[in-house]
Each structure stands twice: as C-alpha cells, then as structure tokens.
N, CA and C atoms as a LAMMPS dump frame, in Angstrom:
ITEM: TIMESTEP
0
ITEM: NUMBER OF ATOMS
378
ITEM: BOX BOUNDS ff ff ff
-5.0000000000000000e+02 5.0000000000000000e+02
-5.0000000000000000e+02 5.0000000000000000e+02
-5.0000000000000000e+02 5.0000000000000000e+02
ITEM: ATOMS id mol type element x y z
1 1 1 N -20.698 -12.491 17.736
2 1 2 C -19.664 -12.059 18.642
3 1 3 C -18.992 -10.817 18.06
4 2 1 N -18.962 -9.752 18.805
5 2 2 C -18.382 -8.49 18.343
6 2 3 C -16.859 -8.565 18.38
7 3 1 N -16.26 -7.757 17.497
8 3 2 C -14.801 -7.688 17.476
9 3 3 C -14.29 -7.021 18.74
10 4 1 N -13.247 -7.573 19.312
11 4 2 C -12.586 -6.892 20.408
12 4 3 C -11.78 -5.749 19.799
13 5 1 N -11.44 -4.719 20.573
14 5 2 C -10.719 -3.582 20
15 5 3 C -9.411 -3.949 19.314
16 6 1 N -8.737 -4.996 19.772
17 6 2 C -7.441 -5.311 19.17
18 6 3 C -7.575 -6.181 17.915
19 7 1 N -8.706 -6.84 17.712
20 7 2 C -8.864 -7.691 16.531
21 7 3 C -8.832 -6.877 15.235
22 8 1 N -9.57 -5.766 15.113
23 8 2 C -9.462 -4.975 13.883
24 8 3 C -8.059 -4.401 13.687
25 9 1 N -7.4 -4.048 14.778
26 9 2 C -6.024 -3.532 14.674
27 9 3 C -5.099 -4.608 14.115
28 10 1 N -5.219 -5.819 14.628
29 10 2 C -4.372 -6.917 14.141
30 10 3 C -4.649 -7.212 12.671
31 11 1 N -5.922 -7.168 12.283
32 11 2 C -6.273 -7.399 10.878
33 11 3 C -5.695 -6.306 9.987
34 12 1 N -5.81 -5.065 10.439
35 12 2 C -5.252 -3.954 9.673
36 12 3 C -3.753 -4.065 9.53
37 13 1 N -3.091 -4.409 10.609
38 13 2 C -1.634 -4.54 10.579
39 13 3 C -1.229 -5.718 9.69
40 14 1 N -1.933 -6.834 9.817
41 14 2 C -1.608 -7.998 8.987
42 14 3 C -1.791 -7.676 7.506
43 15 1 N -2.864 -6.985 7.168
44 15 2 C -3.113 -6.647 5.768
45 15 3 C -2.065 -5.669 5.242
46 16 1 N -1.682 -4.693 6.043
47 16 2 C -0.662 -3.727 5.619
48 16 3 C 0.686 -4.412 5.43
49 17 1 N 1.06 -5.266 6.352
50 17 2 C 2.357 -5.959 6.264
51 17 3 C 2.363 -6.937 5.086
52 18 1 N 1.3 -7.712 4.932
53 18 2 C 1.243 -8.67 3.822
54 18 3 C 1.235 -7.954 2.473
55 19 1 N 0.541 -6.831 2.39
56 19 2 C 0.534 -6.058 1.144
57 19 3 C 1.93 -5.551 0.83
58 20 1 N 2.629 -5.084 1.841
59 20 2 C 3.999 -4.592 1.64
60 20 3 C 4.933 -5.72 1.217
61 21 1 N 4.761 -6.884 1.812
62 21 2 C 5.583 -8.04 1.422
63 21 3 C 5.28 -8.441 -0.023
64 22 1 N 4.011 -8.41 -0.396
65 22 2 C 3.636 -8.744 -1.774
66 22 3 C 4.267 -7.77 -2.764
67 23 1 N 4.325 -6.489 -2.414
68 23 2 C 4.965 -5.506 -3.291
69 23 3 C 6.441 -5.846 -3.458
70 24 1 N 7.115 -6.163 -2.357
71 24 2 C 8.544 -6.516 -2.423
72 24 3 C 8.774 -7.76 -3.268
73 25 1 N 7.929 -8.765 -3.114
74 25 2 C 8.071 -10 -3.886
75 25 3 C 7.845 -9.727 -5.368
76 26 1 N 6.832 -8.928 -5.682
77 26 2 C 6.569 -8.599 -7.083
78 26 3 C 7.738 -7.846 -7.707
79 27 1 N 8.279 -6.893 -6.975
80 27 2 C 9.414 -6.136 -7.498
81 27 3 C 10.601 -7.066 -7.737
82 28 1 N 10.857 -7.942 -6.787
83 28 2 C 11.991 -8.862 -6.926
84 28 3 C 11.794 -9.91 -7.999
85 29 1 N 10.581 -10.376 -8.177
86 29 2 C 10.334 -11.468 -9.114
87 29 3 C 10.201 -10.987 -10.559
88 30 1 N 9.332 -10.019 -10.79
89 30 2 C 9.052 -9.619 -12.17
90 30 3 C 9.053 -8.11 -12.383
91 31 1 N 9.044 -7.348 -11.324
92 31 2 C 8.93 -5.902 -11.462
93 31 3 C 7.463 -5.502 -11.572
94 32 1 N 7.102 -4.405 -10.967
95 32 2 C 5.713 -3.946 -11.021
96 32 3 C 5.48 -3.163 -12.305
97 33 1 N 6.395 -2.268 -12.617
98 33 2 C 6.311 -1.482 -13.847
99 33 3 C 7.462 -1.926 -14.746
100 34 1 N 7.146 -2.274 -15.973
101 34 2 C 8.199 -2.705 -16.89
102 34 3 C 8.708 -4.089 -16.529
103 35 1 N 9.973 -4.313 -16.809
104 35 2 C 10.592 -5.612 -16.551
105 35 3 C 11.324 -5.578 -15.218
106 36 1 N 11.764 -6.733 -14.792
107 36 2 C 12.516 -6.83 -13.544
108 36 3 C 13.75 -5.926 -13.612
109 37 1 N 13.98 -5.17 -12.546
110 37 2 C 15.128 -4.285 -12.494
111 37 3 C 14.874 -2.888 -13.032
112 38 1 N 13.65 -2.591 -13.44
113 38 2 C 13.33 -1.241 -13.929
114 38 3 C 13.536 -0.241 -12.793
115 39 1 N 14.281 0.837 -13.025
116 39 2 C 14.534 1.813 -11.956
117 39 3 C 13.262 2.447 -11.384
118 40 1 N 12.181 2.44 -12.146
119 40 2 C 10.932 3.013 -11.659
120 40 3 C 10.436 2.284 -10.411
121 41 1 N 10.724 0.998 -10.308
122 41 2 C 10.264 0.208 -9.165
123 41 3 C 10.858 0.685 -7.838
124 42 1 N 11.953 1.421 -7.895
125 42 2 C 12.532 1.966 -6.655
126 42 3 C 11.568 2.922 -5.962
127 43 1 N 10.691 3.531 -6.737
128 43 2 C 9.705 4.436 -6.144
129 43 3 C 8.761 3.685 -5.205
130 44 1 N 8.521 2.412 -5.492
131 44 2 C 7.679 1.61 -4.603
132 44 3 C 8.39 1.346 -3.275
133 45 1 N 9.709 1.191 -3.326
134 45 2 C 10.462 1.041 -2.076
135 45 3 C 10.396 2.332 -1.264
136 46 1 N 10.405 3.471 -1.949
137 46 2 C 10.26 4.753 -1.254
138 46 3 C 8.886 4.834 -0.589
139 47 1 N 7.871 4.32 -1.254
140 47 2 C 6.522 4.308 -0.684
141 47 3 C 6.469 3.42 0.558
142 48 1 N 7.131 2.287 0.499
143 48 2 C 7.169 1.397 1.665
144 48 3 C 7.949 2.036 2.808
145 49 1 N 9.003 2.773 2.47
146 49 2 C 9.764 3.496 3.498
147 49 3 C 8.887 4.576 4.137
148 50 1 N 8.059 5.227 3.334
149 50 2 C 7.1 6.198 3.866
150 50 3 C 6.183 5.534 4.886
151 51 1 N 5.694 4.341 4.547
152 51 2 C 4.818 3.617 5.455
153 51 3 C 5.503 3.248 6.758
154 52 1 N 6.71 2.754 6.668
155 52 2 C 7.444 2.38 7.879
156 52 3 C 7.757 3.611 8.732
157 53 1 N 8.134 4.697 8.076
158 53 2 C 8.425 5.936 8.805
159 53 3 C 7.175 6.469 9.499
160 54 1 N 6.06 6.486 8.78
161 54 2 C 4.804 6.958 9.369
162 54 3 C 4.366 6.101 10.546
163 55 1 N 4.55 4.797 10.419
164 55 2 C 4.178 3.892 11.506
165 55 3 C 5.055 4.13 12.735
166 56 1 N 6.347 4.321 12.51
167 56 2 C 7.258 4.561 13.645
168 56 3 C 6.991 5.905 14.308
169 57 1 N 6.78 6.933 13.504
170 57 2 C 6.498 8.25 14.074
171 57 3 C 5.201 8.226 14.875
172 58 1 N 4.205 7.52 14.36
173 58 2 C 2.917 7.422 15.046
174 58 3 C 2.881 6.368 16.128
175 59 1 N 4.012 5.736 16.376
176 59 2 C 4.145 4.71 17.415
177 59 3 C 3.154 3.557 17.249
178 60 1 N 2.831 3.275 16
179 60 2 C 1.973 2.149 15.638
180 60 3 C 0.577 2.234 16.258
181 61 1 N 0.134 3.422 16.607
182 61 2 C -1.216 3.594 17.136
183 61 3 C -2.224 3.548 15.992
184 62 1 N -3.445 3.133 16.297
185 62 2 C -4.458 2.907 15.267
186 62 3 C -4.697 4.146 14.414
187 63 1 N -4.82 5.306 15.031
188 63 2 C -5.09 6.529 14.267
189 63 3 C -3.946 6.855 13.315
190 64 1 N -2.724 6.756 13.805
191 64 2 C -1.553 7.031 12.961
192 64 3 C -1.432 5.998 11.848
193 65 1 N -1.72 4.756 12.151
194 65 2 C -1.643 3.714 11.134
195 65 3 C -2.709 3.926 10.057
196 66 1 N -3.882 4.379 10.476
197 66 2 C -4.943 4.666 9.498
198 66 3 C -4.479 5.738 8.526
199 67 1 N -3.877 6.8 9.054
200 67 2 C -3.385 7.872 8.193
201 67 3 C -2.219 7.392 7.326
202 68 1 N -1.378 6.562 7.872
203 68 2 C -0.213 6.07 7.131
204 68 3 C -0.628 5.192 5.962
205 69 1 N -1.501 4.228 6.194
206 69 2 C -1.884 3.339 5.095
207 69 3 C -2.745 4.079 4.072
208 70 1 N -3.493 5.085 4.512
209 70 2 C -4.237 5.901 3.555
210 70 3 C -3.272 6.689 2.675
211 71 1 N -2.212 7.224 3.271
212 71 2 C -1.188 7.923 2.488
213 71 3 C -0.505 6.958 1.522
214 72 1 N -0.299 5.726 1.949
215 72 2 C 0.305 4.741 1.062
216 72 3 C -0.632 4.409 -0.101
217 73 1 N -1.921 4.328 0.16
218 73 2 C -2.889 4.072 -0.911
219 73 3 C -2.883 5.218 -1.92
220 74 1 N -2.859 6.441 -1.424
221 74 2 C -2.796 7.597 -2.318
222 74 3 C -1.501 7.568 -3.119
223 75 1 N -0.401 7.23 -2.453
224 75 2 C 0.887 7.128 -3.141
225 75 3 C 0.877 6.08 -4.238
226 76 1 N 0.243 4.943 -3.996
227 76 2 C 0.149 3.9 -5.024
228 76 3 C -0.608 4.423 -6.236
229 77 1 N -1.693 5.132 -5.985
230 77 2 C -2.458 5.701 -7.088
231 77 3 C -1.659 6.73 -7.86
232 78 1 N -0.928 7.563 -7.138
233 78 2 C -0.112 8.587 -7.798
234 78 3 C 1.029 7.967 -8.602
235 79 1 N 1.597 6.885 -8.102
236 79 2 C 2.646 6.201 -8.862
237 79 3 C 2.101 5.638 -10.175
238 80 1 N 0.892 5.119 -10.141
239 80 2 C 0.285 4.6 -11.374
240 80 3 C 0.07 5.729 -12.38
241 81 1 N -0.442 6.845 -11.907
242 81 2 C -0.67 7.985 -12.8
243 81 3 C 0.653 8.495 -13.356
244 82 1 N 1.659 8.603 -12.501
245 82 2 C 2.97 9.069 -12.93
246 82 3 C 3.569 8.129 -13.974
247 83 1 N 3.429 6.821 -13.758
248 83 2 C 3.969 5.844 -14.71
249 83 3 C 3.332 6.028 -16.087
250 84 1 N 2.062 6.286 -16.108
251 84 2 C 1.383 6.483 -17.393
252 84 3 C 1.795 7.815 -18.018
253 85 1 N 1.926 8.849 -17.199
254 85 2 C 2.312 10.156 -17.726
255 85 3 C 3.708 10.147 -18.351
256 86 1 N 4.62 9.357 -17.804
257 86 2 C 5.971 9.327 -18.369
258 86 3 C 6.121 8.252 -19.446
259 87 1 N 5.038 7.563 -19.768
260 87 2 C 5.049 6.633 -20.898
261 87 3 C 5.448 5.211 -20.592
262 88 1 N 5.371 4.798 -19.358
263 88 2 C 5.733 3.411 -19.016
264 88 3 C 4.768 2.396 -19.64
265 89 1 N 3.592 2.849 -20.043
266 89 2 C 2.624 1.936 -20.651
267 89 3 C 3 1.572 -22.088
268 90 1 N 4.002 2.231 -22.657
269 90 2 C 4.461 1.898 -24.003
270 90 3 C 5.402 0.702 -23.999
271 91 1 N 5.821 0.275 -22.819
272 91 2 C 6.656 -0.916 -22.7
273 91 3 C 5.833 -2.127 -23.14
274 92 1 N 6.45 -3.101 -23.783
275 92 2 C 5.679 -4.269 -24.242
276 92 3 C 5.111 -5.116 -23.099
277 93 1 N 5.608 -4.916 -21.88
278 93 2 C 5.135 -5.746 -20.768
279 93 3 C 4.241 -4.991 -19.789
280 94 1 N 3.999 -3.707 -20
281 94 2 C 3.171 -2.92 -19.066
282 94 3 C 2.162 -2.087 -19.835
283 95 1 N 0.928 -2.567 -19.898
284 95 2 C -0.135 -1.786 -20.531
285 95 3 C -0.785 -0.881 -19.484
286 96 1 N -1.597 0.042 -19.943
287 96 2 C -2.312 0.916 -19.02
288 96 3 C -3.184 0.081 -18.087
289 97 1 N -3.844 -0.919 -18.634
290 97 2 C -4.711 -1.782 -17.835
291 97 3 C -3.915 -2.498 -16.739
292 98 1 N -2.743 -3.004 -17.078
293 98 2 C -1.927 -3.71 -16.087
294 98 3 C -1.418 -2.767 -15.003
295 99 1 N -0.964 -1.578 -15.414
296 99 2 C -0.459 -0.614 -14.438
297 99 3 C -1.564 -0.184 -13.492
298 100 1 N -2.704 0.207 -14.052
299 100 2 C -3.809 0.678 -13.215
300 100 3 C -4.4 -0.466 -12.389
301 101 1 N -4.486 -1.642 -12.978
302 101 2 C -5.059 -2.782 -12.259
303 101 3 C -4.218 -3.222 -11.077
304 102 1 N -2.926 -3.367 -11.288
305 102 2 C -2.05 -3.825 -10.21
306 102 3 C -1.942 -2.779 -9.107
307 103 1 N -1.738 -1.523 -9.494
308 103 2 C -1.665 -0.471 -8.488
309 103 3 C -3.014 -0.305 -7.788
310 104 1 N -4.095 -0.415 -8.542
311 104 2 C -5.43 -0.331 -7.946
312 104 3 C -5.678 -1.426 -6.935
313 105 1 N -5.168 -2.616 -7.213
314 105 2 C -5.287 -3.729 -6.278
315 105 3 C -4.656 -3.37 -4.937
316 106 1 N -3.462 -2.785 -4.984
317 106 2 C -2.785 -2.408 -3.745
318 106 3 C -3.446 -1.201 -3.08
319 107 1 N -4.014 -0.313 -3.866
320 107 2 C -4.775 0.805 -3.283
321 107 3 C -5.919 0.251 -2.443
322 108 1 N -6.641 -0.712 -2.996
323 108 2 C -7.765 -1.31 -2.27
324 108 3 C -7.281 -2.018 -1.003
325 109 1 N -6.174 -2.744 -1.097
326 109 2 C -5.656 -3.435 0.089
327 109 3 C -5.276 -2.446 1.187
328 110 1 N -4.583 -1.358 0.827
329 110 2 C -4.185 -0.374 1.834
330 110 3 C -5.401 0.366 2.395
331 111 1 N -6.386 0.648 1.562
332 111 2 C -7.596 1.305 2.073
333 111 3 C -8.377 0.374 3.003
334 112 1 N -8.413 -0.896 2.686
335 112 2 C -9.079 -1.856 3.577
336 112 3 C -8.333 -1.953 4.902
337 113 1 N -7.021 -1.919 4.842
338 113 2 C -6.229 -1.901 6.07
339 113 3 C -6.576 -0.662 6.892
340 114 1 N -6.689 0.472 6.237
341 114 2 C -7.078 1.707 6.921
342 114 3 C -8.452 1.593 7.547
343 115 1 N -9.345 0.894 6.877
344 115 2 C -10.693 0.685 7.437
345 115 3 C -10.614 -0.141 8.73
346 116 1 N -9.771 -1.157 8.735
347 116 2 C -9.584 -1.939 9.957
348 116 3 C -9.016 -1.07 11.079
349 117 1 N -8.04 -0.223 10.752
350 117 2 C -7.47 0.661 11.773
351 117 3 C -8.514 1.658 12.272
352 118 1 N -9.375 2.126 11.38
353 118 2 C -10.45 3.034 11.793
354 118 3 C -11.385 2.324 12.773
355 119 1 N -11.719 1.065 12.469
356 119 2 C -12.574 0.305 13.386
357 119 3 C -11.91 0.111 14.729
358 120 1 N -10.601 -0.141 14.734
359 120 2 C -9.873 -0.293 16
360 120 3 C -9.863 1.029 16.752
361 121 1 N -9.694 2.116 16.038
362 121 2 C -9.664 3.443 16.665
363 121 3 C -11.01 3.791 17.283
364 122 1 N -12.094 3.562 16.549
365 122 2 C -13.418 3.927 17.063
366 122 3 C -13.874 2.987 18.175
367 123 1 N -13.444 1.736 18.142
368 123 2 C -13.846 0.816 19.227
369 123 3 C -13.103 1.158 20.516
370 124 1 N -11.929 1.786 20.409
371 124 2 C -11.205 2.206 21.604
372 124 3 C -11.802 3.462 22.228
373 125 1 N -12.56 4.224 21.445
374 125 2 C -13.166 5.452 21.966
375 125 3 C -14.392 5.174 22.8
376 126 1 N -15.015 4.021 22.609
377 126 2 C -16.248 3.704 23.348
378 126 3 C -15.965 3.261 24.754
C-alpha cells in the first residue's frame, strides 16, 4: 500500500516535533553541552525558535518544512563544531565524542524529517 500524500507529511512533522521536545527535555534535565544550566544550551533554544519561525513563515507547507528542518540540522552540526572550537569538550562531562554524537543524533533526526517532507512534497506534485 503506497503512502498517501499526507502520511509522509505527518511523519515528518511528528519527527520534527518529537525531536524538538527531546532537545527541550535534555536541556532541562541534564543539559546538552556541559552541565545543567550551562548558558551554551540557550543556543539550542535559538535553533528551535528558528525552526518555529521558519515553519510559521512557510505556513507549514511541505517544501518550507523541508527547508526549515534541513536548516535546523545544519544548525545542530554548527553548534557542535562551535562548542568544540570554544573548548566545551574540556568540561569533565562533555567529551568531543559526546558532543558530536548527541548533536549528530539530532542532525540525523532532522534530516530524516526533511526526507519525509520531501516525500510529501513530491507526492503532491504527481
């Protein structure tokens, strides 16, 4: 049974929203970079605000959502690189492996969400 045009869109939206919720929970519980309450974690909230702004500007259409979650994936990768460049990996609780691994996990989730939005976009063109 083939996917209906709205099924990939719903999957993409669910994955993007759940990934964003997971980021918020991680920041609140233990912090993504460093310890809980590290000011660097505010940058992740800025990334989530970017996602919400992009979604609203694009009116939640599949093409706009694909671009938005792709931008969020790139932002996650850039935050990991920035954290390492400023020395956050010297903290006893954040190694390079942990920073790159956790941020990489979210990069993959956002890119997969973008793939779902791409499928929704292309199925609407047919």
